[in-house]
All heavy atoms as atom14 arrays in JSON, in Angstrom:
{
  "sequence": "MSENEKSQAKTEQAKGKLKQTAGRAVGNERLTAEGRAEQAKGDARQAKEKMKDIFKR",
  "atom14_mask": [
    [1, 1, 1, 1, 1, 1, 1, 1, 0, 0, 0, 0, 0, 0],
    [1, 1, 1, 1, 1, 1, 0, 0, 0, 0, 0, 0, 0, 0],
    [1, 1, 1, 1, 1, 1, 1, 1, 1, 0, 0, 0, 0, 0],
    [1, 1, 1, 1, 1, 1, 1, 1, 0, 0, 0, 0, 0, 0],
    [1, 1, 1, 1, 1, 1, 1, 1, 1, 0, 0, 0, 0, 0],
    [1, 1, 1, 1, 1, 1, 1, 1, 1, 0, 0, 0, 0, 0],
    [1, 1, 1, 1, 1, 1, 0, 0, 0, 0, 0, 0, 0, 0],
    [1, 1, 1, 1, 1, 1, 1, 1, 1, 0, 0, 0, 0, 0],
    [1, 1, 1, 1, 1, 0, 0, 0, 0, 0, 0, 0, 0, 0],
    [1, 1, 1, 1, 1, 1, 1, 1, 1, 0, 0, 0, 0, 0],
    [1, 1, 1, 1, 1, 1, 1, 0, 0, 0, 0, 0, 0, 0],
    [1, 1, 1, 1, 1, 1, 1, 1, 1, 0, 0, 0, 0, 0],
    [1, 1, 1, 1, 1, 1, 1, 1, 1, 0, 0, 0, 0, 0],
    [1, 1, 1, 1, 1, 0, 0, 0, 0, 0, 0, 0, 0, 0],
    [1, 1, 1, 1, 1, 1, 1, 1, 1, 0, 0, 0, 0, 0],
    [1, 1, 1, 1, 0, 0, 0, 0, 0, 0, 0, 0, 0, 0],
    [1, 1, 1, 1, 1, 1, 1, 1, 1, 0, 0, 0, 0, 0],
    [1, 1, 1, 1, 1, 1, 1, 1, 0, 0, 0, 0, 0, 0],
    [1, 1, 1, 1, 1, 1, 1, 1, 1, 0, 0, 0, 0, 0],
    [1, 1, 1, 1, 1, 1, 1, 1, 1, 0, 0, 0, 0, 0],
    [1, 1, 1, 1, 1, 1, 1, 0, 0, 0, 0, 0, 0, 0],
    [1, 1, 1, 1, 1, 0, 0, 0, 0, 0, 0, 0, 0, 0],
    [1, 1, 1, 1, 0, 0, 0, 0, 0, 0, 0, 0, 0, 0],
    [1, 1, 1, 1, 1, 1, 1, 1, 1, 1, 1, 0, 0, 0],
    [1, 1, 1, 1, 1, 0, 0, 0, 0, 0, 0, 0, 0, 0],
    [1, 1, 1, 1, 1, 1, 1, 0, 0, 0, 0, 0, 0, 0],
    [1, 1, 1, 1, 0, 0, 0, 0, 0, 0, 0, 0, 0, 0],
    [1, 1, 1, 1, 1, 1, 1, 1, 0, 0, 0, 0, 0, 0],
    [1, 1, 1, 1, 1, 1, 1, 1, 1, 0, 0, 0, 0, 0],
    [1, 1, 1, 1, 1, 1, 1, 1, 1, 1, 1, 0, 0, 0],
    [1, 1, 1, 1, 1, 1, 1, 1, 0, 0, 0, 0, 0, 0],
    [1, 1, 1, 1, 1, 1, 1, 0, 0, 0, 0, 0, 0, 0],
    [1, 1, 1, 1, 1, 0, 0, 0, 0, 0, 0, 0, 0, 0],
    [1, 1, 1, 1, 1, 1, 1, 1, 1, 0, 0, 0, 0, 0],
    [1, 1, 1, 1, 0, 0, 0, 0, 0, 0, 0, 0, 0, 0],
    [1, 1, 1, 1, 1, 1, 1, 1, 1, 1, 1, 0, 0, 0],
    [1, 1, 1, 1, 1, 0, 0, 0, 0, 0, 0, 0, 0, 0],
    [1, 1, 1, 1, 1, 1, 1, 1, 1, 0, 0, 0, 0, 0],
    [1, 1, 1, 1, 1, 1, 1, 1, 1, 0, 0, 0, 0, 0],
    [1, 1, 1, 1, 1, 0, 0, 0, 0, 0, 0, 0, 0, 0],
    [1, 1, 1, 1, 1, 1, 1, 1, 1, 0, 0, 0, 0, 0],
    [1, 1, 1, 1, 0, 0, 0, 0, 0, 0, 0, 0, 0, 0],
    [1, 1, 1, 1, 1, 1, 1, 1, 0, 0, 0, 0, 0, 0],
    [1, 1, 1, 1, 1, 0, 0, 0, 0, 0, 0, 0, 0, 0],
    [1, 1, 1, 1, 1, 1, 1, 1, 1, 1, 1, 0, 0, 0],
    [1, 1, 1, 1, 1, 1, 1, 1, 1, 0, 0, 0, 0, 0],
    [1, 1, 1, 1, 1, 0, 0, 0, 0, 0, 0, 0, 0, 0],
    [1, 1, 1, 1, 1, 1, 1, 1, 1, 0, 0, 0, 0, 0],
    [1, 1, 1, 1, 1, 1, 1, 1, 1, 0, 0, 0, 0, 0],
    [1, 1, 1, 1, 1, 1, 1, 1, 1, 0, 0, 0, 0, 0],
    [1, 1, 1, 1, 1, 1, 1, 1, 0, 0, 0, 0, 0, 0],
    [1, 1, 1, 1, 1, 1, 1, 1, 1, 0, 0, 0, 0, 0],
    [1, 1, 1, 1, 1, 1, 1, 1, 0, 0, 0, 0, 0, 0],
    [1, 1, 1, 1, 1, 1, 1, 1, 0, 0, 0, 0, 0, 0],
    [1, 1, 1, 1, 1, 1, 1, 1, 1, 1, 1, 0, 0, 0],
    [1, 1, 1, 1, 1, 1, 1, 1, 1, 0, 0, 0, 0, 0],
    [1, 1, 1, 1, 1, 1, 1, 1, 1, 1, 1, 0, 0, 0]
  ],
  "atom14_positions": [
    [[0.78, -1.19, 0.0], [0.0, 0.01, 0.02], [0.88, 1.25, 0.01], [0.48, 2.28, -0.53], [-0.92, 0.05, 1.19], [-1.9, 1.11, 1.21], [-3.16, 0.8, 2.37], [-3.89, 2.4, 2.47], [0.0, 0.0, 0.0], [0.0, 0.0, 0.0], [0.0, 0.0, 0.0], [0.0, 0.0, 0.0], [0.0, 0.0, 0.0], [0.0, 0.0, 0.0]],
    [[2.03, 1.15, 0.59], [2.85, 2.37, 0.71], [3.32, 2.73, -0.67], [3.33, 3.95, -1.0], [4.09, 2.03, 1.56], [4.89, 3.14, 1.65], [0.0, 0.0, 0.0], [0.0, 0.0, 0.0], [0.0, 0.0, 0.0], [0.0, 0.0, 0.0], [0.0, 0.0, 0.0], [0.0, 0.0, 0.0], [0.0, 0.0, 0.0], [0.0, 0.0, 0.0]],
    [[3.65, 1.83, -1.57], [4.06, 2.22, -2.94], [2.89, 2.86, -3.68], [3.09, 3.8, -4.46], [4.57, 0.96, -3.68], [5.87, 0.45, -3.2], [6.99, 1.54, -3.28], [7.09, 2.18, -4.29], [7.79, 1.62, -2.31], [0.0, 0.0, 0.0], [0.0, 0.0, 0.0], [0.0, 0.0, 0.0], [0.0, 0.0, 0.0], [0.0, 0.0, 0.0]],
    [[1.65, 2.42, -3.45], [0.49, 2.98, -4.1], [0.34, 4.43, -3.57], [0.03, 5.31, -4.38], [-0.76, 2.09, -3.76], [-1.98, 2.63, -4.45], [-1.91, 3.16, -5.54], [-3.09, 2.54, -3.75], [0.0, 0.0, 0.0], [0.0, 0.0, 0.0], [0.0, 0.0, 0.0], [0.0, 0.0, 0.0], [0.0, 0.0, 0.0], [0.0, 0.0, 0.0]],
    [[0.53, 4.66, -2.27], [0.38, 5.97, -1.74], [1.43, 6.95, -2.35], [1.19, 8.09, -2.65], [0.52, 5.92, -0.29], [-0.58, 5.28, 0.46], [-1.84, 6.16, 0.52], [-1.79, 7.42, 0.56], [-2.96, 5.54, 0.5], [0.0, 0.0, 0.0], [0.0, 0.0, 0.0], [0.0, 0.0, 0.0], [0.0, 0.0, 0.0], [0.0, 0.0, 0.0]],
    [[2.67, 6.4, -2.55], [3.75, 7.19, -3.06], [3.45, 7.62, -4.49], [3.59, 8.76, -4.94], [5.12, 6.49, -3.01], [5.63, 6.41, -1.6], [6.89, 5.6, -1.54], [7.42, 5.45, -0.12], [8.6, 4.67, -0.07], [0.0, 0.0, 0.0], [0.0, 0.0, 0.0], [0.0, 0.0, 0.0], [0.0, 0.0, 0.0], [0.0, 0.0, 0.0]],
    [[2.93, 6.62, -5.27], [2.59, 7.01, -6.68], [1.41, 7.89, -6.7], [1.38, 8.8, -7.62], [2.41, 5.65, -7.47], [1.21, 5.0, -7.03], [0.0, 0.0, 0.0], [0.0, 0.0, 0.0], [0.0, 0.0, 0.0], [0.0, 0.0, 0.0], [0.0, 0.0, 0.0], [0.0, 0.0, 0.0], [0.0, 0.0, 0.0], [0.0, 0.0, 0.0]],
    [[0.54, 7.76, -5.87], [-0.68, 8.67, -5.85], [-0.2, 10.1, -5.48], [-0.67, 11.04, -6.07], [-1.68, 8.18, -4.77], [-3.0, 8.87, -4.89], [-4.04, 8.19, -4.09], [-3.76, 7.33, -3.21], [-5.28, 8.61, -4.2], [0.0, 0.0, 0.0], [0.0, 0.0, 0.0], [0.0, 0.0, 0.0], [0.0, 0.0, 0.0], [0.0, 0.0, 0.0]],
    [[0.76, 10.23, -4.58], [1.36, 11.52, -4.24], [1.95, 12.13, -5.47], [1.73, 13.39, -5.75], [2.28, 11.4, -3.11], [0.0, 0.0, 0.0], [0.0, 0.0, 0.0], [0.0, 0.0, 0.0], [0.0, 0.0, 0.0], [0.0, 0.0, 0.0], [0.0, 0.0, 0.0], [0.0, 0.0, 0.0], [0.0, 0.0, 0.0], [0.0, 0.0, 0.0]],
    [[2.75, 11.34, -6.17], [3.42, 11.9, -7.43], [2.37, 12.26, -8.46], [2.51, 13.34, -9.12], [4.41, 10.89, -8.03], [5.56, 10.58, -7.2], [6.45, 11.79, -7.21], [7.77, 11.42, -6.45], [8.62, 12.59, -6.29], [0.0, 0.0, 0.0], [0.0, 0.0, 0.0], [0.0, 0.0, 0.0], [0.0, 0.0, 0.0], [0.0, 0.0, 0.0]],
    [[1.25, 11.53, -8.6], [0.23, 11.82, -9.58], [-0.42, 13.17, -9.13], [-0.73, 13.98, -10.04], [-0.76, 10.67, -9.57], [-0.09, 9.51, -9.96], [-1.86, 11.03, -10.6], [0.0, 0.0, 0.0], [0.0, 0.0, 0.0], [0.0, 0.0, 0.0], [0.0, 0.0, 0.0], [0.0, 0.0, 0.0], [0.0, 0.0, 0.0], [0.0, 0.0, 0.0]],
    [[-0.79, 13.35, -7.85], [-1.41, 14.57, -7.38], [-0.49, 15.75, -7.65], [-1.04, 16.8, -8.02], [-1.8, 14.41, -5.88], [-2.97, 13.64, -5.59], [-3.24, 13.44, -4.15], [-2.32, 13.65, -3.35], [-4.38, 13.01, -3.85], [0.0, 0.0, 0.0], [0.0, 0.0, 0.0], [0.0, 0.0, 0.0], [0.0, 0.0, 0.0], [0.0, 0.0, 0.0]],
    [[0.76, 15.62, -7.34], [1.71, 16.72, -7.59], [1.73, 17.09, -9.06], [1.7, 18.32, -9.37], [3.08, 16.33, -7.12], [3.23, 16.21, -5.62], [4.47, 15.62, -5.14], [5.1, 14.76, -5.89], [4.98, 16.08, -3.98], [0.0, 0.0, 0.0], [0.0, 0.0, 0.0], [0.0, 0.0, 0.0], [0.0, 0.0, 0.0], [0.0, 0.0, 0.0]],
    [[1.79, 16.17, -9.96], [1.86, 16.41, -11.43], [0.56, 17.06, -11.88], [0.6, 18.02, -12.65], [2.1, 15.08, -12.18], [0.0, 0.0, 0.0], [0.0, 0.0, 0.0], [0.0, 0.0, 0.0], [0.0, 0.0, 0.0], [0.0, 0.0, 0.0], [0.0, 0.0, 0.0], [0.0, 0.0, 0.0], [0.0, 0.0, 0.0], [0.0, 0.0, 0.0]],
    [[-0.57, 16.5, -11.43], [-1.87, 17.03, -11.88], [-2.01, 18.49, -11.39], [-2.49, 19.36, -12.08], [-3.04, 16.23, -11.32], [-3.23, 14.96, -12.18], [-4.26, 14.05, -11.58], [-5.51, 14.68, -11.13], [-6.51, 13.71, -10.56], [0.0, 0.0, 0.0], [0.0, 0.0, 0.0], [0.0, 0.0, 0.0], [0.0, 0.0, 0.0], [0.0, 0.0, 0.0]],
    [[-1.51, 18.74, -10.1], [-1.62, 20.07, -9.57], [-0.78, 21.04, -10.36], [-1.22, 22.18, -10.6], [0.0, 0.0, 0.0], [0.0, 0.0, 0.0], [0.0, 0.0, 0.0], [0.0, 0.0, 0.0], [0.0, 0.0, 0.0], [0.0, 0.0, 0.0], [0.0, 0.0, 0.0], [0.0, 0.0, 0.0], [0.0, 0.0, 0.0], [0.0, 0.0, 0.0]],
    [[0.41, 20.63, -10.66], [1.31, 21.47, -11.37], [0.73, 21.82, -12.76], [0.85, 22.96, -13.22], [2.72, 20.78, -11.6], [3.72, 21.63, -12.18], [4.15, 22.82, -11.32], [5.35, 23.54, -11.86], [5.6, 24.73, -11.12], [0.0, 0.0, 0.0], [0.0, 0.0, 0.0], [0.0, 0.0, 0.0], [0.0, 0.0, 0.0], [0.0, 0.0, 0.0]],
    [[0.14, 20.85, -13.39], [-0.48, 21.01, -14.74], [-1.67, 22.02, -14.64], [-1.76, 22.95, -15.41], [-0.93, 19.73, -15.28], [-1.59, 19.68, -16.63], [-0.52, 20.16, -17.7], [-2.11, 18.32, -17.03], [0.0, 0.0, 0.0], [0.0, 0.0, 0.0], [0.0, 0.0, 0.0], [0.0, 0.0, 0.0], [0.0, 0.0, 0.0], [0.0, 0.0, 0.0]],
    [[-2.48, 21.85, -13.6], [-3.69, 22.72, -13.48], [-3.14, 24.13, -13.21], [-3.67, 25.13, -13.74], [-4.5, 22.31, -12.26], [-5.48, 21.25, -12.56], [-6.37, 21.07, -11.41], [-7.43, 19.94, -11.64], [-8.29, 19.72, -10.37], [0.0, 0.0, 0.0], [0.0, 0.0, 0.0], [0.0, 0.0, 0.0], [0.0, 0.0, 0.0], [0.0, 0.0, 0.0]],
    [[-2.15, 24.24, -12.36], [-1.62, 25.56, -12.02], [-1.05, 26.32, -13.19], [-1.33, 27.45, -13.46], [-0.53, 25.43, -10.96], [-0.02, 26.75, -10.34], [1.0, 26.51, -9.31], [1.43, 25.39, -8.96], [1.43, 27.53, -8.69], [0.0, 0.0, 0.0], [0.0, 0.0, 0.0], [0.0, 0.0, 0.0], [0.0, 0.0, 0.0], [0.0, 0.0, 0.0]],
    [[-0.32, 25.58, -14.06], [0.25, 26.05, -15.22], [-0.81, 26.52, -16.23], [-0.78, 27.59, -16.81], [1.19, 25.09, -15.93], [2.24, 24.76, -14.94], [1.89, 25.65, -17.09], [0.0, 0.0, 0.0], [0.0, 0.0, 0.0], [0.0, 0.0, 0.0], [0.0, 0.0, 0.0], [0.0, 0.0, 0.0], [0.0, 0.0, 0.0], [0.0, 0.0, 0.0]],
    [[-1.8, 25.64, -16.42], [-2.9, 25.94, -17.34], [-3.67, 27.1, -16.84], [-4.12, 28.01, -17.66], [-3.86, 24.7, -17.46], [0.0, 0.0, 0.0], [0.0, 0.0, 0.0], [0.0, 0.0, 0.0], [0.0, 0.0, 0.0], [0.0, 0.0, 0.0], [0.0, 0.0, 0.0], [0.0, 0.0, 0.0], [0.0, 0.0, 0.0], [0.0, 0.0, 0.0]],
    [[-3.95, 27.23, -15.58], [-4.65, 28.4, -15.03], [-3.88, 29.63, -15.23], [-4.55, 30.67, -15.63], [0.0, 0.0, 0.0], [0.0, 0.0, 0.0], [0.0, 0.0, 0.0], [0.0, 0.0, 0.0], [0.0, 0.0, 0.0], [0.0, 0.0, 0.0], [0.0, 0.0, 0.0], [0.0, 0.0, 0.0], [0.0, 0.0, 0.0], [0.0, 0.0, 0.0]],
    [[-2.59, 29.67, -15.08], [-1.82, 30.9, -15.33], [-1.87, 31.18, -16.82], [-1.9, 32.43, -17.19], [-0.39, 30.7, -14.85], [-0.26, 30.81, -13.44], [1.19, 30.73, -13.04], [1.36, 30.74, -11.59], [2.45, 30.29, -10.93], [3.4, 29.69, -11.59], [2.45, 30.41, -9.62], [0.0, 0.0, 0.0], [0.0, 0.0, 0.0], [0.0, 0.0, 0.0]],
    [[-1.84, 30.25, -17.66], [-1.73, 30.47, -19.09], [-3.03, 31.11, -19.6], [-2.98, 32.03, -20.44], [-1.55, 29.19, -19.9], [0.0, 0.0, 0.0], [0.0, 0.0, 0.0], [0.0, 0.0, 0.0], [0.0, 0.0, 0.0], [0.0, 0.0, 0.0], [0.0, 0.0, 0.0], [0.0, 0.0, 0.0], [0.0, 0.0, 0.0], [0.0, 0.0, 0.0]],
    [[-4.15, 30.7, -19.07], [-5.46, 31.33, -19.53], [-5.94, 32.45, -18.63], [-7.0, 32.97, -18.86], [-6.51, 30.19, -19.68], [-6.16, 29.21, -20.74], [-6.85, 29.58, -18.44], [0.0, 0.0, 0.0], [0.0, 0.0, 0.0], [0.0, 0.0, 0.0], [0.0, 0.0, 0.0], [0.0, 0.0, 0.0], [0.0, 0.0, 0.0], [0.0, 0.0, 0.0]],
    [[-5.22, 32.7, -17.55], [-5.68, 33.79, -16.61], [-6.79, 33.42, -15.73], [-7.51, 34.28, -15.3], [0.0, 0.0, 0.0], [0.0, 0.0, 0.0], [0.0, 0.0, 0.0], [0.0, 0.0, 0.0], [0.0, 0.0, 0.0], [0.0, 0.0, 0.0], [0.0, 0.0, 0.0], [0.0, 0.0, 0.0], [0.0, 0.0, 0.0], [0.0, 0.0, 0.0]],
    [[-6.94, 32.11, -15.43], [-8.06, 31.59, -14.55], [-7.47, 31.38, -13.18], [-6.78, 30.4, -12.93], [-8.61, 30.28, -15.2], [-9.81, 29.81, -14.41], [-9.96, 30.13, -13.24], [-10.58, 29.03, -15.12], [0.0, 0.0, 0.0], [0.0, 0.0, 0.0], [0.0, 0.0, 0.0], [0.0, 0.0, 0.0], [0.0, 0.0, 0.0], [0.0, 0.0, 0.0]],
    [[-7.73, 32.34, -12.29], [-7.2, 32.28, -10.91], [-7.78, 31.06, -10.13], [-7.09, 30.46, -9.33], [-7.53, 33.57, -10.2], [-6.89, 33.64, -8.83], [-5.36, 33.48, -8.78], [-4.72, 33.99, -9.68], [-4.85, 32.84, -7.89], [0.0, 0.0, 0.0], [0.0, 0.0, 0.0], [0.0, 0.0, 0.0], [0.0, 0.0, 0.0], [0.0, 0.0, 0.0]],
    [[-9.03, 30.69, -10.37], [-9.58, 29.55, -9.69], [-8.88, 28.27, -10.06], [-8.59, 27.42, -9.19], [-11.12, 29.43, -10.09], [-11.77, 28.3, -9.37], [-13.27, 28.3, -9.62], [-13.86, 27.06, -9.33], [-14.43, 26.17, -10.2], [-14.64, 26.62, -11.43], [-14.79, 25.05, -9.83], [0.0, 0.0, 0.0], [0.0, 0.0, 0.0], [0.0, 0.0, 0.0]],
    [[-8.59, 28.06, -11.29], [-7.77, 26.83, -11.77], [-6.44, 26.9, -11.2], [-5.96, 25.78, -10.81], [-7.81, 26.78, -13.28], [-7.23, 25.54, -13.94], [-8.03, 24.32, -13.54], [-7.25, 25.64, -15.45], [0.0, 0.0, 0.0], [0.0, 0.0, 0.0], [0.0, 0.0, 0.0], [0.0, 0.0, 0.0], [0.0, 0.0, 0.0], [0.0, 0.0, 0.0]],
    [[-5.82, 28.01, -11.21], [-4.43, 28.16, -10.57], [-4.54, 27.74, -9.06], [-3.64, 27.01, -8.6], [-3.97, 29.59, -10.79], [-3.97, 29.97, -12.12], [-2.54, 29.73, -10.17], [0.0, 0.0, 0.0], [0.0, 0.0, 0.0], [0.0, 0.0, 0.0], [0.0, 0.0, 0.0], [0.0, 0.0, 0.0], [0.0, 0.0, 0.0], [0.0, 0.0, 0.0]],
    [[-5.48, 28.28, -8.38], [-5.63, 27.95, -6.93], [-5.9, 26.45, -6.8], [-5.37, 25.85, -5.86], [-6.7, 28.76, -6.34], [0.0, 0.0, 0.0], [0.0, 0.0, 0.0], [0.0, 0.0, 0.0], [0.0, 0.0, 0.0], [0.0, 0.0, 0.0], [0.0, 0.0, 0.0], [0.0, 0.0, 0.0], [0.0, 0.0, 0.0], [0.0, 0.0, 0.0]],
    [[-6.72, 25.84, -7.53], [-6.98, 24.47, -7.49], [-5.73, 23.64, -7.73], [-5.46, 22.64, -7.01], [-8.1, 23.98, -8.49], [-9.49, 24.35, -8.17], [-10.44, 23.99, -9.23], [-10.1, 23.19, -10.21], [-11.6, 24.42, -9.18], [0.0, 0.0, 0.0], [0.0, 0.0, 0.0], [0.0, 0.0, 0.0], [0.0, 0.0, 0.0], [0.0, 0.0, 0.0]],
    [[-4.95, 24.1, -8.68], [-3.65, 23.41, -8.93], [-2.71, 23.46, -7.76], [-2.09, 22.53, -7.38], [0.0, 0.0, 0.0], [0.0, 0.0, 0.0], [0.0, 0.0, 0.0], [0.0, 0.0, 0.0], [0.0, 0.0, 0.0], [0.0, 0.0, 0.0], [0.0, 0.0, 0.0], [0.0, 0.0, 0.0], [0.0, 0.0, 0.0], [0.0, 0.0, 0.0]],
    [[-2.67, 24.63, -7.14], [-1.77, 24.82, -5.99], [-2.19, 23.89, -4.79], [-1.5, 23.28, -4.13], [-1.74, 26.27, -5.45], [-0.8, 27.14, -6.3], [-0.61, 28.5, -5.52], [-1.84, 29.21, -5.32], [-2.24, 30.18, -6.17], [-1.52, 30.6, -7.16], [-3.39, 30.85, -5.84], [0.0, 0.0, 0.0], [0.0, 0.0, 0.0], [0.0, 0.0, 0.0]],
    [[-3.57, 23.82, -4.62], [-4.11, 22.99, -3.58], [-3.83, 21.47, -3.83], [-3.47, 20.8, -2.91], [-5.65, 23.24, -3.46], [0.0, 0.0, 0.0], [0.0, 0.0, 0.0], [0.0, 0.0, 0.0], [0.0, 0.0, 0.0], [0.0, 0.0, 0.0], [0.0, 0.0, 0.0], [0.0, 0.0, 0.0], [0.0, 0.0, 0.0], [0.0, 0.0, 0.0]],
    [[-4.0, 21.06, -5.02], [-3.74, 19.69, -5.39], [-2.3, 19.36, -5.26], [-1.99, 18.31, -4.74], [-4.29, 19.45, -6.76], [-4.45, 17.93, -7.08], [-5.26, 17.62, -8.31], [-5.98, 18.45, -8.78], [-5.12, 16.47, -8.8], [0.0, 0.0, 0.0], [0.0, 0.0, 0.0], [0.0, 0.0, 0.0], [0.0, 0.0, 0.0], [0.0, 0.0, 0.0]],
    [[-1.45, 20.25, -5.62], [-0.05, 20.04, -5.5], [0.34, 19.99, -3.98], [1.17, 19.12, -3.57], [0.68, 21.17, -6.17], [2.14, 20.84, -6.43], [2.81, 21.92, -7.31], [2.14, 22.9, -7.61], [4.02, 21.67, -7.77], [0.0, 0.0, 0.0], [0.0, 0.0, 0.0], [0.0, 0.0, 0.0], [0.0, 0.0, 0.0], [0.0, 0.0, 0.0]],
    [[-0.19, 20.75, -3.19], [0.05, 20.8, -1.77], [-0.44, 19.46, -1.09], [0.23, 18.88, -0.24], [-0.65, 22.0, -1.06], [0.0, 0.0, 0.0], [0.0, 0.0, 0.0], [0.0, 0.0, 0.0], [0.0, 0.0, 0.0], [0.0, 0.0, 0.0], [0.0, 0.0, 0.0], [0.0, 0.0, 0.0], [0.0, 0.0, 0.0], [0.0, 0.0, 0.0]],
    [[-1.59, 19.03, -1.55], [-2.11, 17.72, -1.06], [-1.07, 16.52, -1.39], [-0.83, 15.71, -0.55], [-3.42, 17.46, -1.71], [-4.16, 16.2, -1.16], [-5.52, 16.1, -1.82], [-6.21, 14.77, -1.46], [-7.44, 14.59, -2.18], [0.0, 0.0, 0.0], [0.0, 0.0, 0.0], [0.0, 0.0, 0.0], [0.0, 0.0, 0.0], [0.0, 0.0, 0.0]],
    [[-0.61, 16.55, -2.58], [0.41, 15.6, -3.02], [1.69, 15.72, -2.19], [2.25, 14.76, -1.76], [0.0, 0.0, 0.0], [0.0, 0.0, 0.0], [0.0, 0.0, 0.0], [0.0, 0.0, 0.0], [0.0, 0.0, 0.0], [0.0, 0.0, 0.0], [0.0, 0.0, 0.0], [0.0, 0.0, 0.0], [0.0, 0.0, 0.0], [0.0, 0.0, 0.0]],
    [[2.1, 16.95, -1.87], [3.32, 17.14, -1.11], [3.12, 16.63, 0.27], [4.06, 16.02, 0.93], [3.64, 18.66, -1.03], [4.13, 19.25, -2.37], [4.48, 18.47, -3.24], [4.14, 20.52, -2.46], [0.0, 0.0, 0.0], [0.0, 0.0, 0.0], [0.0, 0.0, 0.0], [0.0, 0.0, 0.0], [0.0, 0.0, 0.0], [0.0, 0.0, 0.0]],
    [[1.9, 16.84, 0.91], [1.62, 16.39, 2.18], [1.61, 14.82, 2.3], [2.08, 14.25, 3.2], [0.23, 16.92, 2.74], [0.0, 0.0, 0.0], [0.0, 0.0, 0.0], [0.0, 0.0, 0.0], [0.0, 0.0, 0.0], [0.0, 0.0, 0.0], [0.0, 0.0, 0.0], [0.0, 0.0, 0.0], [0.0, 0.0, 0.0], [0.0, 0.0, 0.0]],
    [[0.97, 14.21, 1.27], [0.97, 12.76, 1.22], [2.36, 12.17, 1.13], [2.71, 11.24, 1.73], [0.13, 12.27, -0.01], [-0.1, 10.81, -0.08], [-0.88, 10.39, -1.32], [-2.13, 11.06, -1.46], [-3.32, 10.56, -1.03], [-3.38, 9.43, -0.45], [-4.4, 11.3, -1.24], [0.0, 0.0, 0.0], [0.0, 0.0, 0.0], [0.0, 0.0, 0.0]],
    [[3.18, 12.88, 0.27], [4.58, 12.36, 0.12], [5.39, 12.52, 1.42], [6.08, 11.66, 1.81], [5.25, 13.18, -1.01], [6.68, 12.64, -1.28], [7.3, 13.45, -2.42], [7.0, 14.63, -2.64], [8.11, 12.8, -3.21], [0.0, 0.0, 0.0], [0.0, 0.0, 0.0], [0.0, 0.0, 0.0], [0.0, 0.0, 0.0], [0.0, 0.0, 0.0]],
    [[5.17, 13.63, 2.17], [5.87, 13.83, 3.41], [5.35, 12.75, 4.41], [6.22, 12.25, 5.18], [5.53, 15.21, 3.92], [0.0, 0.0, 0.0], [0.0, 0.0, 0.0], [0.0, 0.0, 0.0], [0.0, 0.0, 0.0], [0.0, 0.0, 0.0], [0.0, 0.0, 0.0], [0.0, 0.0, 0.0], [0.0, 0.0, 0.0], [0.0, 0.0, 0.0]],
    [[4.1, 12.44, 4.4], [3.6, 11.4, 5.31], [4.28, 10.08, 5.07], [4.63, 9.33, 5.96], [2.1, 11.28, 5.13], [1.42, 10.18, 6.02], [-0.03, 10.11, 5.78], [-0.22, 9.19, 4.6], [-1.54, 8.86, 4.32], [0.0, 0.0, 0.0], [0.0, 0.0, 0.0], [0.0, 0.0, 0.0], [0.0, 0.0, 0.0], [0.0, 0.0, 0.0]],
    [[4.38, 9.73, 3.81], [5.02, 8.46, 3.41], [6.49, 8.45, 3.79], [7.01, 7.39, 4.21], [4.79, 8.25, 1.91], [3.4, 7.88, 1.51], [2.81, 6.7, 2.23], [3.46, 5.66, 2.38], [1.7, 6.9, 2.83], [0.0, 0.0, 0.0], [0.0, 0.0, 0.0], [0.0, 0.0, 0.0], [0.0, 0.0, 0.0], [0.0, 0.0, 0.0]],
    [[7.18, 9.57, 3.65], [8.57, 9.64, 4.01], [8.73, 9.41, 5.5], [9.63, 8.76, 5.96], [9.2, 10.97, 3.57], [9.46, 11.04, 2.11], [10.17, 12.36, 1.78], [10.41, 12.36, 0.29], [11.12, 13.61, -0.04], [0.0, 0.0, 0.0], [0.0, 0.0, 0.0], [0.0, 0.0, 0.0], [0.0, 0.0, 0.0], [0.0, 0.0, 0.0]],
    [[7.84, 9.97, 6.28], [7.95, 9.79, 7.78], [7.58, 8.29, 8.09], [8.3, 7.83, 8.95], [6.8, 10.68, 8.45], [7.15, 12.12, 8.38], [8.74, 12.58, 9.11], [8.47, 12.23, 10.79], [0.0, 0.0, 0.0], [0.0, 0.0, 0.0], [0.0, 0.0, 0.0], [0.0, 0.0, 0.0], [0.0, 0.0, 0.0], [0.0, 0.0, 0.0]],
    [[6.76, 7.66, 7.39], [6.52, 6.28, 7.64], [7.74, 5.47, 7.43], [8.09, 4.52, 8.16], [5.36, 5.7, 6.76], [3.98, 6.08, 7.19], [3.02, 5.39, 6.19], [1.6, 5.68, 6.4], [0.77, 5.08, 5.38], [0.0, 0.0, 0.0], [0.0, 0.0, 0.0], [0.0, 0.0, 0.0], [0.0, 0.0, 0.0], [0.0, 0.0, 0.0]],
    [[8.45, 5.77, 6.26], [9.65, 5.06, 5.95], [10.76, 5.29, 7.05], [11.47, 4.33, 7.34], [10.18, 5.49, 4.57], [9.31, 5.0, 3.48], [8.53, 4.11, 3.65], [9.47, 5.57, 2.26], [0.0, 0.0, 0.0], [0.0, 0.0, 0.0], [0.0, 0.0, 0.0], [0.0, 0.0, 0.0], [0.0, 0.0, 0.0], [0.0, 0.0, 0.0]],
    [[10.85, 6.43, 7.51], [11.84, 6.71, 8.57], [11.55, 5.88, 9.79], [12.53, 5.31, 10.39], [11.85, 8.26, 8.91], [12.39, 9.04, 7.76], [12.62, 8.52, 10.19], [12.31, 10.5, 7.86], [0.0, 0.0, 0.0], [0.0, 0.0, 0.0], [0.0, 0.0, 0.0], [0.0, 0.0, 0.0], [0.0, 0.0, 0.0], [0.0, 0.0, 0.0]],
    [[10.35, 5.79, 10.24], [10.01, 5.05, 11.44], [10.01, 3.51, 11.28], [10.03, 2.81, 12.25], [8.7, 5.55, 12.04], [8.87, 6.97, 12.67], [8.15, 8.02, 12.1], [9.61, 7.13, 13.76], [8.32, 9.31, 12.61], [9.7, 8.41, 14.29], [9.1, 9.47, 13.76], [0.0, 0.0, 0.0], [0.0, 0.0, 0.0], [0.0, 0.0, 0.0]],
    [[10.01, 3.1, 10.02], [10.1, 1.65, 9.78], [11.48, 1.08, 10.06], [11.67, -0.11, 10.35], [9.69, 1.27, 8.37], [8.25, 1.34, 8.12], [7.94, 0.92, 6.65], [6.49, 1.02, 6.37], [6.16, 0.6, 4.97], [0.0, 0.0, 0.0], [0.0, 0.0, 0.0], [0.0, 0.0, 0.0], [0.0, 0.0, 0.0], [0.0, 0.0, 0.0]],
    [[12.52, 1.91, 9.99], [13.82, 1.5, 10.21], [14.19, 1.15, 11.59], [13.86, 1.16, 12.53], [14.81, 2.52, 9.73], [14.71, 2.74, 8.25], [15.7, 3.81, 7.79], [15.33, 4.13, 6.42], [16.02, 4.98, 5.68], [17.04, 5.56, 6.16], [15.69, 5.17, 4.47], [0.0, 0.0, 0.0], [0.0, 0.0, 0.0], [0.0, 0.0, 0.0]]
  ]
}
C-alpha cells in the first residue's frame, strides 16, 4: 500500500502542477488555486510516506 500511496502523491503533484500552469496560461485564478491546492495535497501525502519510511527502520 505504501508504494501505491507514493505513486498517488506523485500523480497529485503532477496534476496540480499542470492545473496551476494551465490556469496561469489562460488567466483563470480559480484553476491556478485548485492546482496549488492539489499540489500541496500531494506534497503532504509524500511527506507522510517519508515519515512512515523513517520510522520503519
